[in-house]
C-alpha positions as CSV (number, residue, x, y, z in Angstrom):
1,M,98.7,110.5,89.5
2,A,98.0,110.7,93.3
3,G,95.8,107.5,93.0
4,A,98.6,105.7,91.1
5,L,101.2,106.7,93.7
6,L,98.9,105.5,96.5
7,A,98.1,102.3,94.7
8,F,101.7,101.4,94.0
9,G,102.8,102.5,97.5
10,L,100.3,100.2,99.1
11,A,100.8,97.3,96.7
12,V,104.6,97.3,96.6
13,G,105.6,99.3,99.7
14,V,103.3,97.5,102.1
15,G,101.8,94.4,100.3
16,A,104.8,92.9,98.6
17,H,107.1,93.6,101.6
18,A,104.6,92.0,104.0
19,F,104.3,88.9,101.8
20,D,108.0,88.8,101.3
21,E,108.6,88.8,105.0
22,L,106.5,85.6,105.3
23,R,109.1,83.8,103.2
24,G,112.0,83.2,105.5
25,R,111.9,86.4,107.4
26,P,114.5,88.3,105.3
27,L,114.0,91.5,107.3
28,R,114.1,89.5,110.6
29,T,111.0,91.2,111.9
30,R,109.0,89.7,114.8
31,I,105.6,90.6,113.2
32,S,103.3,87.7,113.4
33,S,102.5,85.8,110.3
34,S,98.8,86.6,110.7
35,V,99.5,90.3,110.9
36,L,101.8,90.1,107.8
37,V,99.1,88.3,105.9
38,G,96.5,90.9,107.0
39,L,98.7,93.9,106.1
40,G,99.6,92.4,102.7
41,T,96.1,91.5,101.9
42,I,94.5,94.7,103.0
43,A,97.2,96.8,101.2
44,L,96.9,94.8,98.0
45,A,93.1,94.8,98.2
46,V,93.0,98.6,98.6
47,A,95.4,99.1,95.7
48,I,93.3,96.8,93.5
49,G,90.2,98.7,94.6
50,L,91.8,102.0,93.5
51,G,92.7,100.4,90.2
52,L,89.1,99.2,89.8
53,Y,87.8,102.7,90.5
54,A,90.3,103.9,87.8
55,V,88.7,101.4,85.4
56,T,85.5,103.4,85.7
57,Q,87.3,106.5,84.6
58,L,89.8,105.1,82.1
59,G,87.9,102.2,80.5
60,A,88.0,98.4,80.6
61,L,91.5,98.2,79.0
62,F,92.9,99.5,82.4
63,L,91.6,96.3,84.0
64,L,94.6,94.6,82.4
65,F,97.0,96.9,84.2
66,V,95.2,96.3,87.5
67,A,95.2,92.5,87.1
68,A,98.9,92.5,86.0
69,G,99.8,94.7,89.0
70,G,98.1,92.4,91.5
71,A,99.7,89.3,89.9
72,L,103.2,90.9,89.9
73,V,102.9,91.6,93.6
74,L,102.0,88.1,94.5
75,L,104.3,86.3,92.0
76,Y,107.3,88.4,93.2
77,A,106.6,88.0,96.9
78,F,106.2,84.3,96.6
79,E,109.3,84.1,94.4
80,A,108.0,82.9,91.1
81,P,111.2,82.4,89.1
82,V,110.5,84.6,86.1
83,V,109.1,87.5,88.2
84,H,111.5,87.1,91.1
85,S,114.7,87.7,89.0
86,D,116.7,90.7,88.0
87,I,114.8,91.3,84.8
88,G,111.4,90.6,86.5
89,F,112.3,93.2,89.1
90,A,113.4,95.7,86.5
91,L,110.2,95.2,84.5
92,G,107.8,94.7,87.3
93,W,109.0,97.4,89.8
94,G,110.6,99.8,87.2
95,A,108.9,99.8,83.8
96,F,105.4,98.6,84.8
97,P,104.5,101.5,87.2
98,V,105.7,104.0,84.7
99,I,103.7,102.5,81.8
100,T,100.6,102.2,84.1
101,A,100.8,105.7,85.3
102,A,101.4,107.0,81.8
103,Y,98.4,105.2,80.4
104,A,96.3,106.5,83.3
105,T,97.3,110.1,82.7
106,G,97.2,110.0,78.9
107,A,101.0,110.5,78.4
108,H,102.4,110.2,74.9
109,P,103.9,106.8,74.1
110,V,107.4,108.1,73.0
111,P,108.4,109.7,76.3
112,T,106.6,106.9,78.1
113,T,108.8,104.4,76.4
114,F,112.0,106.2,77.3
115,A,110.8,106.7,80.9
116,A,109.9,103.0,81.2
117,I,113.3,102.0,79.9
118,A,115.0,104.4,82.3
119,A,113.0,103.1,85.2
120,A,113.8,99.5,84.3
121,L,117.5,100.2,84.0
122,L,117.5,102.1,87.3
123,S,115.6,99.2,89.0
124,L,118.1,96.7,87.5
125,A,121.0,98.7,88.9
126,Q,119.3,98.9,92.3
127,R,118.7,95.1,92.2
128,R,122.3,94.4,91.2
129,L,123.7,96.7,93.9
130,S,121.4,95.3,96.6
131,T,121.7,91.6,95.9
132,R,125.2,91.0,97.4
133,A,124.7,93.5,100.2
134,R,121.4,92.0,101.2
135,S,122.8,88.5,101.1
136,V,125.8,89.4,103.3
137,R,123.6,91.5,105.7
138,R,120.9,88.8,106.1
139,R,122.8,85.5,105.8
140,A,126.5,85.9,106.4
141,T,127.8,85.0,109.9
142,A,131.4,86.1,109.1
143,V,133.4,87.8,106.4
144,T,137.2,87.8,106.5
145,G,140.0,88.5,104.0
146,D,142.1,91.3,102.7
147,I,143.1,93.0,99.5
148,T,146.8,93.4,98.6
149,Y,147.6,96.3,96.3
150,A,150.4,96.6,93.8
151,D,152.3,99.0,96.1
152,G,152.3,96.3,98.8
153,S,149.6,97.9,101.0
154,R,146.8,95.8,102.4
155,E,143.2,96.5,103.2
156,T,141.1,94.3,105.5
157,I,137.8,93.1,104.2
158,D,135.0,92.6,106.7
159,R,131.2,92.6,106.6
160,G,130.9,96.4,106.8
161,S,133.5,97.1,104.1
162,L,131.9,94.5,101.7
163,I,128.5,96.2,101.8
164,A,129.5,99.9,102.3
165,A,129.9,100.8,98.7
166,P,126.7,99.2,97.3
167,E,124.7,100.5,100.2
168,G,126.1,104.0,99.8
169,A,125.3,103.9,96.1
170,L,121.7,102.7,96.9
171,R,121.3,105.7,99.3
172,V,122.1,108.0,96.4
173,L,120.2,106.1,93.8
174,W,116.8,106.5,95.4
175,L,117.4,110.2,95.8
176,A,118.3,110.4,92.1
177,I,115.1,108.5,91.2
178,L,113.0,110.8,93.4
179,A,114.6,113.9,91.8
180,V,113.9,112.6,88.3
181,A,110.2,111.8,89.3
182,L,109.7,115.2,90.8
183,S,111.2,116.8,87.7
184,G,108.8,114.9,85.5
185,L,105.9,116.0,87.6
186,A,107.1,119.6,87.6
187,A,107.6,119.6,83.9
188,R,104.0,118.4,83.4
189,W,102.2,120.6,85.9
190,L,104.3,123.9,86.1
């Protein structure tokens, strides 16, 4: 499990984000392109190396998971349409890691299926919450308007108010996902 967490952390947390930053600087970092390429390449290579080591322990079939994981990182980071979509995100960043870790640890297929569905749905919710907020935060130069309520009161809409609710939900969502993951680990090992 530790190897799976490390591999996914490197591949997605470092590799995919470094490669994503190469495409239009969505995070607006000033990290040089060569450093981003180096970080992404090294992180993905180490993650794939961990996967190849796991193949020696788990058998040749696990090589399919390693190849699919590497391909998902690159296809998502370089915005391949099928993978760089809501459903691609849900399956690639939600279901795939659950199924891969479950296979690696010998988990039963029934709870694995439910956990993969839950992870995909949580990832889909995260993607849908973040899409508008990310677009406003990264691309909008101005947001103006107001809401008029039935009682005649008005509420001003600005950049901050437009993204406050989805970003607040995202802050809670990752904690919920962490709690579910920790409960699964505790249930298995305690």
